[in-house]
N, C-alpha and C positions, 0 to 999 in steps of 0.2 A: 200759419207758414210756408218755410224759404223756398225759393225754385228748386232751388234742389234735391229740397224731398219733395219738392210736384214729378219731378224726372225718371226718378227713381220710382216710386210709386205708379205713377204711368207705366214704365220700363216692367215693374215686376207684374203688372195687368196685360202689356200687351206678350209678353215671354210663358202669359199661363201659370202666372206661381204659382205652388201648394198651397193651401188654407191655413194660414198661421205667420206669413212671412210678409216682416216687413222690414224695411231702410227704421235709423234713428237718427235724428240729428243730432253732430257732433259741436263741435269748439272750430273744426275746420270745415262742416260742411255733412258733407252725406259718408259714412261710416256702412261697411255692409254685414258688420257683423251680427248675428245671429240673432235673433228673435225668432226661438225654434228653427226655423235655417232663412237669410237673405239672405239671395243671388249679388255678387255686384255691381256697382254699377260701373257702362262701360265705359274704356277711357274715352271715345270720342264717341259724341252722339248726332246725327247726322240731323236736325232737327229741319231741312230743305228738303230729305226726305220723308218722315215721317209725315209734317206738314203738309206739304207744297210748295213750287219752285222758290216761294219766297226767301229774299239772303236772310241771314241770319246775320242779328247784329255783329256788329265788330268787338261791343262787352259783353259779349255772351260765351263764356270760355268755361274748358274744364277739362284739371290739370291733371292727365297722365295720373293713376295710380304707382308707388310704385313694387315691384315683383315681392310676393309676401315672400318671396327667399332673398330679398336685400331688404326690406323695412315690412312695418305693422302694415300697412294698404289700409290704409283711407284715396276716398278722392270728394276733392276741395271745387269748390267754384273760386271764381273771382267775380269784385267786385262790380257793380251796371247793367246789373240783369233789366231785360227790358217787359215791365207788366204786358205789353202784348201776350208774352209766349205765356207766362200762366192763366191768362184766360182763354186761351186758346186749351193748353193740357186741361182746366179746370171741365173744358166746354165738351173737346173728349169721352173725358171719363166720364161729365155726366152719360152722353152718349151712349158708351157702353155699357150703360150702367153700372158705377164703380164705384157704389157707394160706399162710404168709409166705415166698416166693423167698431163699435166704441169698446176702449180697453179691459172694461171688465171680462166684455164677450171675446175677447180674444184672448186674457188671460187661461179666461176656463174652456175654451178649446186648443191653448196650447197644453195646461195640466189634465187636461183627457187624453193628448195624445201621448202626453207622458205614460199614460195609465194603462194606454192600449199597448206600448211600446215594450211597457215592465212587466207586463203580463206578458206579449210573445217570445221575449226574454226568457223568461220563466218556461216556456214550454220547450223552448231549443237547450234545456236548462243551462244559463248565459246571466243569469238575474245578478244585476249588480256589477257584470264584468267590466273591467277598465276598459278596454279596445272595445265592446260591442257601444258602449258610454260614446266614446270620440269618435267613431259612426254616425252614431244616433246621434248627433250638436253640428256633425258633418265638416270640408274641409276645403280651404282655398289649395287649388291647387293646379300645374303648372300641364296644360294635355300636348304632345307633341306630336306633331304629323309630317316633321321635314325640318330641315335644315329653318327653313322657312316660316313654318308653319307653326307655330308658340301661339298657346292663349290663355290667358288664365282662366279657368271656373272651379264653380263650385260643386262639391260633390257629397252626399247626404244620405244615410239609410235614413229609410224611411220606419215608420213606426210598425210596418209586419213585419218587418226583420227580414224582406224577401227579395224586397226589393230595393233599386239607387236611387236616388232621382238628381238628377246633369244637370247642369244649367246650358241653356241655352241663346245666344244671341240672334237668332233665327227668327225672327217677328212672327211668324203665318205659322211658326212649329207647333202640333198642341201640345198640349201637360200629355197625354201617352205618351207620344212620341222621347220624351224624356228621360223615359223610367229605360230600367233595364232589368233583366230578371237575376238573379245570386243564382238560379236554379239552370238559366241558361251560359253560366262559366265553364271552362274547360280546365283554368287552371290560373292560379295567382304565382307568379314570379315578379319574386326579388333579382335587382342590380338590372346589367344591362343585359340583359339575356334575348329582345327579341333583333329585329334587323333597325326598328324606328331607333331602341337606345340608345343605340352601338357607336352611334353616328354620335353622342353625350360623353360619348367613354372620361375625356377627355376635359370637361370642360365641365361636366357634375358630377358629384362624387356619387358610387354604385348604391352606397345605402339610404340618398335618399329617390330612387327608383326602383319602381313596380311598373310593373304590367298586369293587365286582365286579357287573357285570352280567351274567346267566345268560343259555344259548340260548332256550333256554323259558320258558315261563313263568310261573316259576318268583319271589318277591322279591328286587329286588333287599338289596345287602349291604354296608350303609351301615357305614364306620368310623371310626374317627378313635384315633389313634396318641397313642402321649408324647411322642414328639419330629416334628421332621422326618427327621431318619436314620433314624429306623423306615420313616415311609409311603418315604421313597424305595427304601427296603431294598426292601417287599415290592408296589412299580407297578417298579422294574426288574425284578424278581426272576419277579416270573409276566408280564410283558412278552417277557423272555427264553428261561422255558420253553417258552412257548406257539410262538415264534418258530423256535427249535430243534426242536421236538418237533416243526410244522409243516415244517420240513428235509426230517426223518428217511423214508425209503425205507420205503414198505408193508412192506417183510423185518425193515428192523430196528423198526417197529412192532407185527408180529407178534413178535418175539422177544424187546423188554423188555413184552410182556402176556402172555406165557408162564412168561418169570423171573417175574413178579410173581405171576403162579396159584401156577407154584411154588413161591417162599417164602411165600405164604399156606397153601399148602396143610403144607407142613411145623411142623407143630403144637409140636413141643419144641424147633425151632428145631435141629437137633444139621448141619443140613444132607444130610440121609439123609430119604429116602423109604421109608417103609415101604408094606408093602400096602393097607394101609387108607388110608393120607396118596394113595397111586396114584390110591384110591378118589373122596376128595376131588378130588383136584389135575382128577381124570376130570369131575366134576359140575360148578368150575368153570368147566371152560374145555365147558362145554354137551352135555355128551357121556352117554350113560346105557351103560354099557358092564357085560353079567351078569359075573357074578362066575364063570365059567369062562373069557371073553374076556382078558376080566382080566388072570388071575391068571396063561393063558398068555405074555399082553404082559410082565408081571412076568419071567416065568422066563427068556424070554427076552433078558432086559438084564441081567440077572442074574449074571454070566458068576465073581462070587465066588461064588457061593452063601449068600452071607449075609442072606438073608433081608432085604436091604434094599441098595436103590443107592445110588450115590454115586460122585460127581465123572464118569469116562467112563461108568458107567451108563445116571446121568441124560441126559450130553449125548445118546447111544448111542439114549434112547430118545425124548428131545426128535426127533431126526433121523426118528423110524419116525414120530412122532405127526403131523409134521409135511409128510413124506413126500406130494406129489397123482399118483397115482398118472395121473388126464386128462394134467397136462403131461409126463408121463414120453411119454406115448402120443406126444403132440403134437408136441414134441422128436424122439421116434424119426423120428416122419414126416416133419418137414424136414429132421435131419441123414442118412438113408438109413443107412448099418452104420456112420458115422463117430458121438466120441464129441464132439466137437463142431462149433456151427458154422460151416464159412468166410462169408468177402463173398460168394461165388454161392450158397452155399448157402440164405444169409438175405436174397437177394436175390429166393432164386427164392420162398422166401415171401411174400414182402411182397410178391411181383405179382398170387402166384395161391393165398393164399390172404387175406389184408389187403386184397388189390385197393387199394392204398396208390396214388396216382397221378404222386409224383415217389422212386417203388421205383427203388431204382440203388444203385451203387457207395459215392457221396455215403452217402445214406441212413444205408446195410448199418452204414459204419464209423464213422458218428457214433452212431449206439444202442447198436455194443459199444466207446464210448467212452464215450456213460453210461451205461453199467448193466451192465456186463462188469466183477465184483467183482474176478477172478486180473487181476495185475498180468501173470504171464507166454502167459492167452490174449489179454492188448490186447496186448500189445508183439507177437504173432503175426498179430493182424487176426482173434482168434477170437472164439466168446461157446459157453461153455460149457450148462451147465443153469439153471445159480444165476441167472447174465446174462441167460437166455433168460427163468425167475421176474419176474424184476426189468426187464424191457422189460415184461410182458407184466401188472406189476404195479402200471406207470406211466400218467402221464399218458399218450405215448404209446401203451401199448394200452388207453385206455380207450375207454369203448362211447361215448361222450361225443368227439363232435369235439376234438382241441387245438385245432384253424387254428378256431373258432365260438368261442372260448375269449377271444378277443379281442374289437376290434368291425375288421368285415373288409365289414361294408355300407356304400351307399355313404349320406351321411347328408346331403348337401347338396338332398337334395327333400323337397317340403312338411310342413308337421308330417298332415297328414290322409295321407299314406303311409305312415305310420307306425302301429302298435299301441302303445301305449304303453302301461306298467305304472301303474294305478291303483289309488285307496283311497277304500272309501265307511265314511263313518263313521269315520275313522283312530285319533279320541282317543280311543276305546274301544277296554278292554281286555279286554271281556265279554260280557254281553247290553248291550242296549239299550232295556230298563227299569228297572233297577236294579242298573247293572256301574259299575265305576269307569271317570272318565276322566284321562287322564292323556299328558301332555307324551313319555313314554317309550315310547306306543304310535306318535306321531310320526319318535323315531329310531329305534326298532323296523324301521318300513318303510319306510323313505329304506337305511336301510343293506342292504337287501333288494331293493337298485333299485329301489322304487320311483320316480312321476318326478307320479303326482298325487294332490292330500292335499286331502283336504275336513274347512274348518272352518267350525261352525256355529256363529252369533257370536251374543250375548244380552246385551242389559242386565245388567250386573251394581254392584255393594256398589263404592263411591267412588269412582264417575263410571271404572272401571275396564272394560271387554265381559268377557264370557267366553265359556266352551268348553265347550261339552254337548247330551245328546239334548233338547232341547227338548218340553216338558211332561212330560218324566218324574221319575224320581231317580234318573239315574245323577248323580255325584259332574260339580261344578265344575272351570274351570283359566281358569285365566288367559290372553288372547289373545298380551297381550307376552311368557309365557314361552316358551310356544308357537310368536311368533315365532324368539323365541333359540335353541332347539331345534329350527331350520328352518335357520336359516342356518349356523348350527354343522355340520352335520350335511347338508347339501344336496345337498352335491357332493365330498364324499367318496367314495362309493366310484362316484359318474359323475359328466361334467363338463356332458352336457345341460339342457337348461331344465326345472324343476319348474316345472305348475302349480299352484297355488293354488284352487281351488275355494271360495267364500265364499258359505254360502247366509245373509244379512242381515238378521239379525230387531232390530237397535239401531233407538234413536232416534236423532234427528238431533246429540246431542250428544256421546253414546257410537261413531254412528260416526264423526266428526270426531276422536276419539279413534286407535279403529281409524286411520287415515290418520296418522297423525303416529308410530304406532309401525309402520305400515309401513314411511314411509319412515327413521324415525330409528334402526330396527334393521338394516331387509335394505341400504338405503343404497346404493351402485352397482349392487344383485346385482339392484334389482327393477326391472322393463321398464318405463317409465313414459310412453312416445313409440313414436312406430310408428320402426321401422328403418331406414334411411336408404335412398330408396328401395323401401319393400317399401311398400306401400300397393295393389298390387291382385289379392295372393294372399297364400297365409301363409307368413312366411319355414322358414324349415329348423332341425332339431334346430340344425348346423353351426352357422347366425349364432346360434343364439341358448342357444351354450355357456355356461355359468356365469351363467346368467336363469334371475329368477322373473319369474314370469304367474301377473297375478289373470285370474279367470274370477269372472263375477259379472251383476248388470245394468250399465247402461252408460244414460248420458242420448247422443242421438244416435246419431253416426255414428262411426266410428272417429279421426278426428281433433274437440279436443275441441268445443262448440262455446258457442256468446258471446264466446268468448274471453275477458277476464280483466271485461265489462262482464253475462256469464253470470249466469242466476239459480244462485243459492248450495244450492237441493233444489228436487227437481222428485219428483211422484210417478211412478212407474210401476209396473209390475204385476212381481206374485209369484207364480212358480211352483210355488217353495220346497220343490222336487222329495225333496231327503233326508230333512225332515219327514213329505214322505207319508202316510197310512195309511191304503189304501184299505180295507181291512177294518172297518167300524163297530163289532165285536166287542171289532176288537184296540185300537182307539183307545177305546172306552167305559170299559178297562184303566186308563187313566193322565188327567190331569189335564184335564178335556173345556176346550177352552177353542177360541173362534169364529175358523176361518181366514178371514183378514184378505186378500182379492185383489188387494189394491195398498197399496206400499207409501211414502214420503218416502226421498231417496238426494242425498244432499248431494253437490255438486262433485266436493271431495277425493278421494274416493271411486272415482267411477264414471268420474275423469278416469285410474285407476288403468288400471283393466281396456283392455288392448287388442285386443289377436287373439282372445279365451275369452269375447267376450257371450252372456250368457243371453235367448234369447228362444223362444216359444212354438213347439209346431210348428205348422206354416201349411200342409199337407200339400206333398208336392215339387214340385219345378218344372215347369214344358210348354213347349217352344217359343211362343213369347210370350209370357208370361206371365212376369213379375219372376219370384224366386226372392230365400234367402235372401244377403245381402252374404257376401263372404267369409270373413268373423272372426266370421262369429254361430252360436252354435253351438246345441245339443238336446238337453235331459237327457230321456231316453227309460226310464219304467218296463222291468225285466226282461215281463214279461208282453203288455206292450206292443210293443217291440220283435221278441216272440217271435209278433203278431198281424201285422205288418207284415213281418216273415219268408215267412210265410205268403199272403198277399194282396197282394205289391210288392214279391218281395224282391229282382227286380233293379235294383228303382226306388233302394232301398234303399243296393244295392253302386254304383248312378253317383251316388249323394249326396253316400257318406263316399270320392266321388275330392275333390274340393273341399272338405266341407267337415270339421268338427269335431263327430262323436255323441258323447255321453255313455252311460253302462245301469250303472240302480242298481238296485239287490234291490227285493223287492217289496214293501210295509208291512205284510205280515204275518210276514216276517221277524223277529220281535221276540228269536229266539233269535242272529239275528247267525250264523243259515246260511245258505247259499251255493249262488246255480243254475250250472249250468258254465257257461264263457268260450265252449267253442268253436263253439258257435249264433251267439254276435254277432260272433264275431271273423270264421265263417264271409259274413256279413254285410257286411265290411268295418268292422266296426262300431271306437275307434280309445281312446277308453278307457271299458273295461268294470270298472267298479267294482267287488271282491271285499270281503268281511270280512275283515284280513290278520290278524285275534286270532282266526283258528278255522278246527282243521287240519282235514282231511281229502281228498278224490281230487279235488275241484271248484279247490282252493291247489295240490293236487301239479300240474296240469295245468299249472296260470296259474306256477306258480316253471320250471316246464320250459319251456314256450313261452319265456320271456321268459331264462333262461338263456344261452339266444342271443347272441347277435350282443356276446359278450363281458360280458353281465350287464349295459349300459348300461341298462333300461326303456326301450329302444327299437327294436323289431321291422321293415324295411320290409317291410309287405304283400309280392304273387304279386302281379307286373305283370299278369293280370288282374282286382284286383280297384285296381286306382291307374289305367284309361285309358278315360277320360270315356265312351267308347263301348262299353265290356263291355257283353257281355251274358252274365254267370256268374248262375248261379241256385240258390244249391244248395240250394232244394224241389225243384227242380222241373231236377233235374242231366238235360243233354243232352250230348255231344261240344261240343267246344270246343278251344285251344290248352291248358287247363285238364288236361284228359283223358291223364294218360302212366300210363297203367294199370302197378305194378310187382305183382313176384310178391314176397314178405316172405316168407321164412326165420329162422324163429330156433328155435339146439336148447337150449335148459338143460342145461348139460350138470354144471354143480355151486354148493354155494354152502361157504361158507366163513366163518367167526367171527361166525354171525348172533346178536343180543343174544339172549336172554333177560329180555321188555320190563313180562311179570308175573311182579316180581319175589315175588309173594303166593303162587305156585303155587311148589308144589315138585317136580314135571314137565319133565323135559327138553325142550325143545320139539318137536314136533313137525312141520317146517316144510312146508312146500306155495308154489308158483306161480304167480302168473298173468299174464299178457300182453294184456294190453289194444291195441287201437286206438283212435283217440279220430281222428273228422275230420268228415268230412260222412258226410251219415245213411248212404247204403250203405257206406260205407269202415269204420264202426263195429264192432266184433267181438271176442269175448276165447277164451282158451284157458286152461287150467290143467294143470298137471299134478297127478300120486299122491303123495301125504304120504310123508314120509321119515319114519317112524316115530325118536322119542329119540335125534336128532342135528340141534344146532344149529352143532359148528364144524366139521364137512367132511360136507354132507348130497351125495350125486350122486340123480340126477335124468337124463340121456340123452336127452330128450324131443325131439325136432320138432315147429314147428307152421309155419303156413302161413297165411300170409292174402293175398288181394288186393287195390289198394290203388288206385282206382282217381282221385284226385285227390292225391298225391302230398307236396304243397308244400300243404297246408293236415294232414297228418297228422299224431301225437304218437305213439309206441309207448312204456304205460304197465308197467315190471316191479315186479309188486306182493307180497311175501314176506308172508304170514299163520303163525302159530300155530296146527295145525288143534285144533280144540276140537267133538269131538261133540254135547256137550250144552247146547255154547249157542254165541254168536258166535264168531267165528276173532279172536284175538289178532293186531295191527296189529305188523308185526316190524319193514318198512325198505320200502321202492319211491322209482324213478326212473323221469322223463318223463323223456322226451328225443324234440324234434323228430327226422320223417324224418328229412330231409334235414341234418341234425347225426350220424343215426346210423352209427357205423361196421361197416364189412362185417370180417369174416375174428371168429379167436380174443380174443376182448377183455373184460375185466370193467365188469361194471355195476356203476358208485361206491353202496351204499343209502342213502337219506335218513332221518331220524327223522318223526315224525309230526307235528313244527317246520317240516320240512323242513333240518336242520343235516345234512351228512356224519359217517357211523359212521365216528371215524380206519379202519376194517380190515373192514365186513362188504362182502358182494363176491358178485355169483354170475360166475358163468363162462360164456361165452356165444359160440356162435357161429350169426355172423349174414353174410346175405348177400340181396341184393335184385338181380330179373332183370327183362328186361324180358316 
């Protein structure tokens, strides 16, 4: 074996390459062409770093590869290789246990890997798909982070068809850290559609660039391919996998996941499971079983008594593992003495247990048709236990109402009658003092249904306005880049209007640049004049479909003052609410600048503000005194609105019937923390702006409220918050039409596939569940289950809690699962927040979300809910 081959093998070992990876010699040296998959040899290897400080002999060298987009991509060596290096490498490999597999063994493993990949492709409905095969083969791609950081890396879809392996040159990086799940991908973008790839727009064709955007806060992965065909394979292939994975039902996902864990536990890849492999498998599933229990399961399944499980024995073990006693009990109650559910039995179950309003033979038959896997049972109009479980795991069996996953509310009322999903300091990814600003933050907010975005605008270089958090050290982004991102994503999730809250700190000249960019970029989307006939009250979301509105300072009233001959610029007051820092101690930490109470405003920008004119709060109107015009709106800090709720809560409710109010976080929240939005909603405030970049209970409740009404970003307020003469006051609650007291009963039965979120801990999770009620003050409550030790796969609680809810239309129920820790803070596992009006009764599955608000593929709670007068 020549030296180049030895070095390549050594690097594969250090980088933790998956089994089946090998480099093979060519006439020119080392070729990273895969046999299964082969990571490339580094362009330069620092042997002094790997083997000590001894200088590398001058005769040893490696000629860097030509980039794959320029040449074939081989690394080669030069003559004069030193024998001591080969010996040193051999010693290190022997020390690390790097015994080379035989050729026949590698071919066997490769063939087995191909069979597994084919099976998983078949499960996805992508058997023999050209794009899937290209991803399974892998590609040499150029990973880019900046103009100065560009590296060749190998990427390959693993045999499970749900994870991507990415090459890393970091010597100490673990194999697990080189994998990322396709389930974590938010979006795959073709072309120069991220900040990173926009920098290469002039140098690299758009059809050879693509980006992977993740659901969580990790950096976007920007990649350049050797050819347009490669880019198409990756983009189409990932889109297909994401689409087909999303179409799998919960049972198929469970099956796929368990088979992947089985494959991972089979360390020697002999398609058998020893007792030790069984124990490793249980740990993969988040189950800590003592030796005696594990041995008992093993013996029960080892019918051949060979001390290993194979074929039917593994299948028997799988069935034993996935059996759910609580489902068996529920099914037995519904079916009586029968082995299947007849249509009549199913109708009875839907009426008495599930409290389905449309329960009847038609609904029962549709559920059998949709979820029953047995064609025989389906033909006999019956539902088996498997079909029953698939129904309970489906959207029809979810705790969140399926009917509320679409827009079902009246969208023809004035804007002031709706709660509006709104973001504060949208441009920030982190804190408000030194954190980065990014157009990606706007895209993420819009993709989460946000309908009101903030743009903090300042003079920038080259006469181009920029967006950042003024007087701080946050990074800056171009105003025009933000507008392009908003244009491209404004209506992907919801067709209803987007409001841009402009914080204008620009000079007159750059204000005119802003106005030009707004017109040129947004075009007909931009609402720049009142709708026909809508000049006395706010228009409705339905009337404003597909439109972008500006909120900001305005010269004069609803119609532009002075016609064509009006002044080009005028002085207006400036409340500068988003930049306000109430705590002087906070203000001293950043560049101190004097606050100006007046700004000059150009007519071109003023004329674009139609229904959202920013004004100072001058008190609530009273009979006989003029109040705010319907198109004028006030921004309140969280502290001020809390004082108003305490001092004149009903006046705030009445004000918000006809006017929009925007609430923003207190100035001391420089860490981008959030306040609870619930009290502001209770006061009828519509635009309650939160820091979308900061996960936590406040954002959980916020996203829970706005998943209602199809997640469109607009939720109709209860009738008692829309009536001009309403007497509702959440701080002084009295009897009224809002008081419709309910008794809520929640039984936490079991959990399924709870993830181990703290990977650094070796222990299995010890889950506990908290049920919280959020709403008016008297309704706020929480209850906790006991802790189930060492079981995140199928913990069982069977604990029931009752809550008295006086104002159910304002209440939300939050289910929180944590990993209990006696010595430190509990680790968050998952949660789901559901408006009480959207919570379904009966036996239901609560589908859990991660801390960033993304749904886990299979993590659920099984509960029983009832709501009585």
